[in-house]
C-alpha positions as CSV (number, residue, x, y, z in Angstrom):
1,X,-34.1,33.6,-9.9
2,X,-30.9,34.6,-11.6
3,X,-29.6,32.9,-14.7
4,X,-27.1,30.2,-13.9
5,X,-23.8,30.5,-15.8
6,X,-20.8,28.2,-15.9
7,X,-17.6,29.8,-14.7
8,X,-14.0,28.7,-15.1
9,X,-12.1,28.8,-11.7
10,X,-8.7,27.9,-10.5
11,X,-8.2,25.8,-7.4
12,X,-5.1,26.6,-5.5
13,X,-3.8,24.4,-2.6
14,X,-1.0,25.7,-0.5
15,X,0.6,22.9,1.6
16,X,3.7,21.8,3.4
17,X,6.6,20.8,1.1
18,X,5.9,17.5,-0.7
19,X,8.5,15.8,-2.9
20,X,7.8,13.4,-5.7
21,X,10.2,10.5,-5.0
22,X,10.5,9.6,-8.7
23,X,11.2,13.1,-10.2
24,X,12.6,14.7,-7.0
25,X,10.3,17.7,-7.7
26,X,9.3,19.5,-4.6
27,X,6.4,21.9,-4.3
28,X,4.3,23.8,-1.8
29,X,1.5,24.9,-4.2
30,X,-0.7,22.7,-6.4
31,X,-3.2,24.3,-8.8
32,X,-5.7,23.0,-11.3
33,X,-8.7,24.3,-13.4
34,X,-12.2,23.5,-12.4
35,X,-15.8,24.7,-13.1
36,X,-18.3,26.5,-10.9
37,X,-21.8,27.8,-11.5
38,X,-23.1,31.2,-10.5
39,X,-26.0,31.5,-8.1
40,X,-25.6,28.0,-6.7
41,X,-23.6,26.5,-3.8
42,X,-21.6,24.2,-6.0
43,X,-17.8,24.1,-5.3
44,X,-17.1,20.5,-4.4
45,X,-13.3,20.4,-4.5
46,X,-10.5,19.1,-2.4
47,X,-7.1,17.6,-2.6
48,X,-7.0,13.9,-3.2
49,X,-4.0,12.0,-1.9
50,X,-3.2,9.7,-4.8
51,X,0.2,8.8,-3.4
52,X,1.3,8.2,0.2
53,X,4.2,10.7,-0.1
54,X,1.6,13.5,-0.7
55,X,0.2,13.3,2.8
56,X,2.5,15.9,4.4
57,X,1.6,17.0,8.0
58,X,1.2,20.7,8.5
59,X,-1.0,23.6,7.4
60,X,-3.1,23.2,4.3
61,X,-5.1,26.0,2.6
62,X,-7.6,25.5,-0.3
63,X,-8.6,28.5,-2.3
64,X,-11.0,29.1,-5.2
65,X,-9.9,31.8,-7.6
66,X,-11.8,33.6,-10.4
67,X,-9.8,35.8,-12.7
68,X,-7.0,35.9,-10.1
69,X,-9.2,36.9,-7.2
70,X,-9.8,34.7,-4.2
71,X,-13.6,33.9,-4.0
72,X,-13.4,31.4,-1.1
73,X,-10.7,29.8,1.0
74,X,-10.5,27.2,3.8
75,X,-7.5,26.4,5.8
């Protein structure tokens, strides 16, 4: 088999507008860094709703990006 390598990826979630009630910050995109491995089905990511105000109804899209290119998406 191929040699497995660790790869840094960016997770990008595009979602309906959500507003933090404390800071009043509104956003429609959330991003964070994650790790993937080559030659293995291993992306286990999602958006965790830590606060009730984050659960906005509407269309959500989750993307996995590597060096700015979309490798996978689900919406």
